[in-house]
C-alpha positions as CSV (number, residue, x, y, z in Angstrom):
1,M,54.1,133.6,98.1
2,N,55.3,136.6,96.0
3,F,56.4,139.9,97.3
4,K,53.3,141.8,96.4
5,T,51.1,139.4,98.3
6,S,53.4,139.6,101.3
7,F,53.2,143.4,101.3
8,Y,49.4,143.4,100.8
9,I,49.0,141.2,103.9
10,F,51.4,143.5,105.8
11,C,49.3,146.6,104.9
12,S,46.0,144.9,105.7
13,V,47.1,144.0,109.2
14,I,48.4,147.5,109.9
15,M,44.9,148.9,108.9
16,I,43.1,146.3,111.1
17,S,45.4,147.1,114.0
18,A,44.7,150.8,113.6
19,L,40.9,150.3,113.3
20,T,40.8,148.0,116.3
21,S,42.4,150.7,118.4
22,C,39.8,153.3,117.2
23,L,36.8,151.1,118.0
24,G,37.8,150.4,121.6
25,D,36.1,151.9,124.6
26,N,35.7,155.7,124.9
27,E,38.6,156.0,127.3
28,E,41.5,157.8,125.7
29,T,44.4,155.4,125.1
30,D,47.8,156.2,123.6
31,V,48.9,153.4,121.2
32,I,52.7,153.5,120.7
33,L,53.8,151.2,117.9
34,P,57.5,150.2,117.6
35,V,59.3,152.0,114.8
36,D,62.5,149.8,114.6
37,A,62.9,147.4,111.7
38,Q,65.7,145.5,113.5
39,I,66.3,141.9,114.5
40,T,67.8,142.0,118.0
41,D,68.6,138.4,118.6
42,F,69.2,135.4,116.3
43,Y,70.1,131.7,116.8
44,I,69.4,128.4,115.0
45,S,68.7,124.8,116.0
46,H,68.4,121.5,114.3
47,D,66.8,118.3,115.8
48,S,69.4,116.0,114.4
49,I,72.6,118.2,114.4
50,P,73.6,119.1,118.0
51,A,76.5,121.2,116.6
52,L,73.9,123.7,115.4
53,G,72.4,124.4,118.8
54,K,72.0,127.8,120.4
55,D,75.0,127.4,122.7
56,S,77.2,126.0,120.0
57,V,76.7,128.5,117.2
58,I,76.8,132.1,118.4
59,F,75.5,134.7,115.9
60,S,76.6,138.3,115.8
61,I,74.3,141.0,114.4
62,D,75.9,143.9,112.5
63,Q,73.1,146.4,112.5
64,Y,75.0,149.0,110.5
65,N,75.8,146.6,107.5
66,G,72.8,144.4,107.9
67,L,74.7,141.2,108.5
68,I,73.9,138.2,110.8
69,Y,76.7,135.7,111.0
70,N,78.6,133.3,113.3
71,H,82.1,134.7,113.9
72,D,83.4,131.3,115.1
73,S,82.7,128.9,112.3
74,V,80.9,125.6,112.9
75,R,83.4,122.8,113.2
76,Y,84.8,121.0,110.1
77,G,82.7,118.0,109.0
78,V,79.2,119.3,110.0
79,D,77.0,118.7,106.9
80,V,73.9,120.9,106.7
81,K,71.8,119.1,104.1
82,E,68.5,120.7,104.9
83,K,66.8,123.7,106.4
84,V,67.4,124.8,110.0
85,I,65.1,126.3,112.6
86,A,65.6,130.1,112.8
87,N,64.8,131.7,116.1
88,F,64.9,135.5,116.3
89,A,63.6,138.5,118.3
90,T,62.3,141.7,116.7
91,A,59.9,144.5,117.6
92,A,58.9,144.8,114.0
93,Y,55.7,143.6,112.4
94,A,56.9,141.1,109.8
95,V,60.0,139.3,108.6
96,V,60.0,138.1,105.0
97,D,62.5,135.7,103.5
98,I,63.4,137.4,100.2
99,T,66.3,135.1,99.3
100,H,64.7,134.2,95.9
101,A,62.8,137.5,95.5
102,E,64.1,137.8,91.9
103,A,62.2,134.7,91.0
104,G,59.1,135.9,92.7
105,D,59.5,133.6,95.7
106,T,59.2,135.2,99.1
107,T,57.8,133.9,102.4
108,I,56.7,135.5,105.6
109,I,58.5,133.8,108.5
110,T,58.1,133.9,112.3
111,T,60.5,132.8,114.9
112,G,60.7,129.0,115.0
113,D,60.1,128.6,111.2
114,S,62.6,126.9,109.0
115,L,65.3,128.8,107.0
116,D,67.6,127.5,104.3
117,L,71.2,128.5,105.3
118,R,73.0,126.3,102.8
119,Q,73.5,129.6,101.1
120,V,73.4,133.2,102.2
121,A,69.7,134.0,103.1
122,K,68.2,137.5,102.9
123,L,65.5,138.7,105.3
124,R,63.5,141.9,104.9
125,V,62.1,143.3,108.2
126,Y,59.0,145.6,108.2
127,S,58.3,147.9,111.2
128,Y,54.9,149.3,112.2
129,S,56.0,152.7,111.1
130,G,56.6,151.4,107.5
131,A,60.4,151.3,107.8
132,T,62.2,148.3,106.3
133,K,65.6,146.7,106.8
134,I,67.3,143.9,104.9
135,Y,69.7,141.4,106.6
136,E,72.0,138.9,105.0
137,V,72.2,135.7,107.2
138,K,75.3,133.5,106.7
139,L,76.2,130.3,108.5
140,N,80.0,129.9,108.4
141,I,81.3,126.3,108.5
142,H,85.0,125.4,108.4
143,K,85.9,124.1,105.0
144,V,89.3,122.6,106.0
145,D,90.2,120.1,108.7
146,P,91.4,122.3,111.7
147,D,93.6,119.4,113.0
148,S,95.5,118.9,109.8
149,V,98.8,120.6,108.8
150,Q,99.1,122.2,105.4
151,Y,102.6,122.4,104.0
152,A,103.9,124.2,100.9
153,R,107.3,124.7,99.4
154,I,107.7,128.5,99.2
155,A,111.3,128.7,97.9
156,D,113.7,126.5,96.0
157,D,117.2,126.5,94.4
158,L,118.6,128.7,97.2
159,N,122.3,127.9,96.3
160,F,123.6,129.5,99.5
161,L,122.1,126.6,101.4
162,N,124.4,124.1,99.6
163,V,127.1,124.1,102.3
164,A,128.1,121.8,105.1
165,Q,126.5,123.7,108.0
166,T,123.6,126.1,108.1
167,K,121.4,127.6,110.9
168,S,118.4,129.8,110.4
169,V,116.8,132.0,113.1
170,Y,114.2,134.8,113.3
171,L,115.3,138.0,114.9
172,S,114.2,141.7,114.7
173,K,111.5,141.1,112.1
174,A,113.8,139.1,109.7
175,F,114.9,135.6,108.9
176,Y,118.7,135.1,109.1
177,T,120.6,132.1,107.8
178,Y,124.2,131.5,108.7
179,T,126.2,129.2,106.4
180,S,129.7,127.7,106.8
181,S,131.7,125.9,104.1
182,G,134.5,125.2,106.6
183,S,136.7,128.1,105.4
184,S,134.2,131.0,105.6
185,V,131.1,132.0,107.3
186,K,128.4,134.0,105.6
187,L,125.0,135.5,106.5
188,Y,121.8,135.9,104.5
189,S,118.6,137.7,105.4
190,S,114.9,137.7,104.3
191,S,111.7,139.3,105.3
192,D,109.6,136.4,104.1
193,A,111.9,133.4,103.8
194,V,111.4,133.5,100.1
195,S,113.7,136.2,98.8
196,W,117.1,136.4,100.4
197,K,120.1,138.7,100.2
198,E,123.7,138.4,101.6
199,E,124.5,140.6,104.6
200,T,127.8,142.0,105.8
201,L,128.9,139.9,108.8
202,S,131.5,141.0,111.3
203,G,133.1,139.6,114.4
204,L,132.4,136.0,113.9
205,P,135.5,133.8,113.2
206,N,135.6,131.1,110.6
207,N,135.9,128.3,113.1
208,V,132.4,129.0,114.6
209,L,130.1,126.0,114.8
210,V,127.2,127.5,112.7
211,S,124.8,124.7,113.3
212,E,124.9,125.2,117.1
213,I,123.9,128.9,117.1
214,Q,121.3,129.5,119.7
215,N,118.6,132.1,119.5
216,I,117.5,133.2,123.0
217,P,114.6,135.6,122.4
218,A,115.0,139.1,123.8
219,F,118.6,138.4,124.7
220,G,120.2,137.7,121.3
221,L,122.2,135.0,119.5
222,F,124.9,132.9,121.0
223,A,127.6,130.8,119.2
224,R,130.7,128.9,120.1
225,T,133.8,128.0,118.2
226,S,135.5,124.6,117.9
227,A,138.1,125.9,120.3
228,G,135.4,126.8,122.9
229,A,135.2,130.6,122.6
230,L,131.8,132.1,123.2
231,Y,130.3,134.9,121.0
232,K,127.1,136.9,121.3
233,S,125.1,139.2,118.9
234,E,122.1,141.3,119.5
235,N,121.4,142.2,115.8
236,A,122.6,139.0,113.9
237,L,125.1,141.1,111.9
238,S,127.8,142.1,114.4
239,W,129.3,139.7,117.0
240,Q,131.4,140.2,120.1
241,V,133.4,137.7,122.1
242,V,132.3,136.9,125.6
243,S,134.9,136.1,128.2
244,T,134.5,132.7,129.9
245,P,136.7,130.9,132.5
246,Y,136.6,127.6,130.7
247,P,136.0,126.5,127.0
248,V,132.3,126.3,126.1
249,K,131.1,122.9,124.8
250,A,127.4,123.7,124.5
251,I,124.9,126.6,124.8
252,F,121.6,125.3,126.1
253,G,119.5,128.5,126.7
254,R,118.2,130.7,129.4
255,V,115.9,130.2,132.4
256,E,113.9,133.1,133.7
257,A,113.6,134.1,137.4
258,S,111.3,132.3,139.8
259,P,110.9,132.6,143.6
260,T,113.7,130.1,144.1
261,Q,115.8,130.8,141.0
262,I,117.6,133.7,139.5
263,A,117.5,134.3,135.8
264,G,120.5,133.2,133.8
265,Y,122.2,131.1,131.1
266,A,122.8,127.4,131.0
267,L,126.0,126.1,129.3
268,L,128.3,123.1,129.2
269,V,132.0,123.8,129.8
270,Q,135.1,121.7,129.7
271,K,136.6,122.0,133.2
272,D,139.5,119.8,134.3
273,G,139.0,117.7,131.2
274,K,135.3,117.0,132.0
275,N,132.0,118.2,130.6
276,I,130.5,120.2,133.4
277,P,127.1,122.1,133.5
278,A,127.6,125.8,134.2
279,F,125.2,128.6,135.0
280,T,125.8,132.4,134.9
281,S,123.5,135.4,135.2
282,D,126.0,137.9,133.9
283,F,129.0,136.0,132.5
284,A,131.0,137.3,135.4
285,T,129.8,135.0,138.2
286,W,129.6,131.3,137.5
287,L,128.2,128.2,139.2
288,Y,129.2,124.6,138.2
289,G,127.6,121.2,138.5
290,T,129.1,117.7,138.3
291,E,130.2,115.9,135.2
292,V,127.3,114.9,132.9
293,S,126.5,111.2,132.2
294,A,127.8,109.4,129.1
295,D,124.5,109.6,127.3
296,F,124.0,113.3,127.8
297,P,123.8,115.2,124.5
298,V,126.4,117.8,123.7
299,T,125.9,118.5,120.0
300,D,123.1,118.5,117.4
301,Y,120.4,118.7,120.1
302,S,117.2,120.8,120.0
303,S,116.7,123.2,122.9
304,V,113.3,124.5,124.0
305,N,112.0,126.5,126.9
306,Y,109.0,125.1,128.7
307,N,107.2,126.4,131.8
308,K,106.0,123.7,134.1
309,M,104.7,123.9,137.7
310,S,105.6,127.7,137.7
311,L,109.2,127.0,136.8
312,D,110.9,128.0,133.6
313,R,112.8,125.0,132.2
314,I,115.3,124.4,129.5
315,T,114.7,121.1,127.8
316,I,117.1,119.5,125.3
317,I,115.9,116.8,123.0
318,G,117.8,114.3,120.9
319,G,121.4,115.1,119.8
320,K,124.7,113.2,120.1
321,N,126.7,112.4,123.2
322,A,130.4,113.2,123.6
323,S,131.2,110.0,121.7
324,G,129.1,111.0,118.7
325,V,126.3,108.5,119.4
326,V,122.8,109.7,118.4
327,Q,120.4,109.8,121.4
328,N,116.6,109.8,121.7
329,T,116.6,111.1,125.2
330,V,115.2,114.3,126.8
331,W,116.9,116.2,129.6
332,S,115.6,119.2,131.5
333,T,116.8,121.7,134.0
334,S,115.3,124.7,136.0
335,N,118.6,126.0,137.3
336,G,121.2,125.1,134.7
337,I,123.2,123.0,137.1
338,Y,121.1,119.9,137.8
339,W,119.8,118.1,134.7
340,A,117.0,115.5,135.0
341,K,116.5,112.8,132.4
342,L,112.8,112.8,131.6
343,T,112.6,109.9,129.2
344,G,112.5,106.2,130.2
345,N,112.4,103.2,128.0
346,Q,108.8,103.7,126.8
347,N,106.8,106.3,124.9
348,L,109.9,107.6,123.1
349,F,110.5,109.0,119.6
350,P,112.9,106.9,117.5
351,V,116.7,107.4,117.4
352,L,116.9,110.2,114.7
353,D,120.0,112.0,113.7
354,G,119.5,115.7,113.0
355,C,115.8,115.9,114.0
356,N,114.1,119.2,115.0
357,A,112.1,119.7,118.2
358,F,110.3,122.9,118.9
359,I,107.3,124.4,120.8
360,Y,104.2,124.5,118.6
361,N,100.5,124.6,119.5
362,S,101.4,124.5,123.2
363,M,103.2,121.2,122.8
364,V,106.6,119.9,121.8
365,Y,106.8,118.9,118.2
366,L,109.5,116.7,116.6
367,L,110.1,116.6,112.8
368,N,112.7,115.4,110.3
369,G,115.8,113.3,111.2
370,R,117.6,110.3,109.7
371,A,117.2,106.8,111.1
372,A,120.1,104.4,111.6
373,D,119.1,102.5,108.4
374,G,119.5,105.7,106.4
375,S,115.7,106.3,106.0
376,Y,114.2,109.7,106.7
377,N,111.5,110.4,109.3
378,R,108.2,111.6,107.9
379,V,106.2,111.2,111.1
380,T,105.3,114.0,113.4
381,Y,105.9,113.2,117.1
382,I,104.4,115.2,119.9
383,S,104.8,115.6,123.6
384,K,102.0,117.1,125.7
385,D,103.9,117.0,129.0
386,G,107.1,118.9,128.1
387,G,109.1,116.0,126.7
388,S,108.5,113.2,129.2
389,T,106.3,111.1,127.0
390,W,105.9,111.0,123.2
391,Q,103.5,109.7,120.7
392,P,103.0,109.9,116.9
393,A,100.6,112.7,116.0
394,Q,97.6,112.1,113.7
395,S,98.8,111.3,110.1
396,K,97.1,114.4,108.8
397,T,99.9,116.4,110.4
398,Y,102.7,114.5,108.7
399,L,105.0,116.0,106.1
400,P,103.6,115.7,102.6
401,E,104.7,113.1,100.0
402,D,106.5,115.6,97.8
403,Y,108.6,116.8,100.8
404,A,112.2,115.6,100.6
405,G,113.1,113.8,103.9
406,R,116.1,115.4,105.6
407,Y,118.3,115.9,108.7
408,G,120.1,118.9,110.0
409,A,117.4,121.4,108.9
410,S,116.4,124.6,110.7
411,V,112.8,125.1,111.9
412,V,111.7,128.6,112.7
413,V,108.2,129.2,114.2
414,K,106.7,132.6,113.4
415,D,103.0,133.8,113.6
416,N,101.9,130.1,114.0
417,Y,103.7,129.1,110.8
418,Q,106.5,126.5,110.7
419,Y,109.4,127.4,108.4
420,I,111.6,124.5,107.5
421,I,114.8,125.8,105.9
422,G,117.5,123.7,104.2
423,G,118.9,120.5,105.6
424,H,120.7,117.5,104.2
425,Q,120.3,114.2,102.7
426,T,123.2,111.7,102.6
427,G,125.8,113.2,100.3
428,S,123.8,116.3,99.3
429,S,122.3,119.5,100.7
430,L,118.7,120.6,100.2
431,K,118.1,124.2,98.9
432,D,114.5,124.8,99.7
433,V,112.1,126.3,102.2
434,W,108.8,124.8,103.3
435,K,106.1,126.6,105.2
436,G,103.4,124.8,107.2
437,I,100.6,125.6,109.6
438,L,98.1,123.7,111.7
439,N,94.8,124.8,110.2
440,K,93.1,125.7,113.5
441,L,95.9,128.2,114.2
442,S,95.3,129.9,110.8
443,F,91.8,130.7,112.0
444,K,93.4,133.0,114.7
445,N,95.5,135.0,112.2
């Protein structure tokens, strides 16, 4: 039906309606006809596609711009190969599908009629007063798999990463990378992890263990030296020594206050020749535990904060024990003194030297690492319970084929993106930066 025919029918019915009102009984009756040319409600359905039901696809109506669309896209994989049923409410007289008006193809539709939403559809609404309004109707469907991770290399040939030790953190709206060649420590910064510049670094001695720098959000950066001295920085550029009663062997993180626990920092110190857990709220008053077990990690571990059962916990994953043996264990504490081993002999990640564990998508993720046979891990492992049990994630979250396997890299999470910075292969350093995101998290950006 072409547009002229549609409009002729529209005018004819208006005239008939007016004539009918004049030929009624002799009693005076006021006939008030709606003047709005607006669609006030819209939803779709499809007999064989439940994902297109009224409760599944919620449409918004932008009256000002004449747009009808679903803000939350239909899930990935839904294939709309035919027309859908369009249900709408309007006080107007007629709704005409003018999607192909240029070709002379228009159709009057009523609620419950079919509508082709495989492309943007256009509807013209006619009110009884003669006003018209045009809407564009769009059905949004996710074009990418929301459960896959997309990785891309965003920087390469960053020569400052070609050193023995590196550690990258994000602080005060910038990425910072510390490097150590053994004889000097340097600092580089970037706003996007792509372009970097060297910064002036002060207060940090050359014997600092760069790879063990800990970023404790809202409280600053902490580092230790090979001699056990503790240093702190609030701006990444300038560092100050922190007095401690015993040499510091590890910096694990901070627990926040709970009804049964004060807030403070968890460390490992060397006391009477033993590795002892220590806790302090202010670096003036200290509490000590008992010597840690032989398989307790003291270097190269990943430390994450995790809230479970209303308690803030520090969890350390992987790493090496005091004898330098690589572990695939997970330990956790809520008070910095008592550490519980969460992992048993099943549902573990492999023994991986220099792997990275971090909180992502409300789970603990584990990437990278070198196995005992010298191969590099390309599998993503996840824990949904704070580190007690582990399983391989879906293969669509794995690192891509052109990603060079590595150990000793830094992983920084910012705005739902994973930034993998540097790292090592046997006998060489990697000088690149990779950026990845779980697709469903990009929909929230």
